[in-house]
C-alpha positions in Angstrom: 0.0 0.0 0.0 2.9 2.3 0.6 4.0 1.9 -3.0 0.6 3.1 -4.2 0.6 6.1 -1.9 4.1 7.0 -3.1 2.9 6.8 -6.7 -0.1 8.9 -5.9 2.1 11.5 -4.3 4.5 11.7 -7.2 1.5 11.8 -9.6 -0.1 14.7 -7.7 3.2 16.5 -7.6 3.6 16.1 -11.4 0.0 17.2 -12.1 0.5 20.3 -9.9 3.8 21.1 -11.6 2.2 20.7 -15.0 -0.8 22.9 -14.1 1.6 25.6 -12.7 3.7 25.3 -15.8 0.7 25.7 -18.1 -0.6 28.6 -16.1 2.8 30.3 -16.1 3.8 29.6 -19.7 0.8 28.5 -21.6 2.1 30.4 -24.6 4.9 27.8 -24.8 2.4 25.2 -26.0 -0.1 26.2 -28.5 -2.4 23.3 -27.6 -2.2 21.8 -24.1 -3.0 18.1 -24.2 -4.7 18.1 -20.8 -7.1 21.0 -21.4 -10.2 20.0 -23.3 -12.9 21.6 -21.2 
């Protein structure tokens, strides 16, 4: 179970980083692959 929790933590950190990156430099990518809302 610890492995799953560790994976979730890393995943959350990556998602947050990606979100922050997109919010900060969304002009870097013309079409973000994770924004289809």
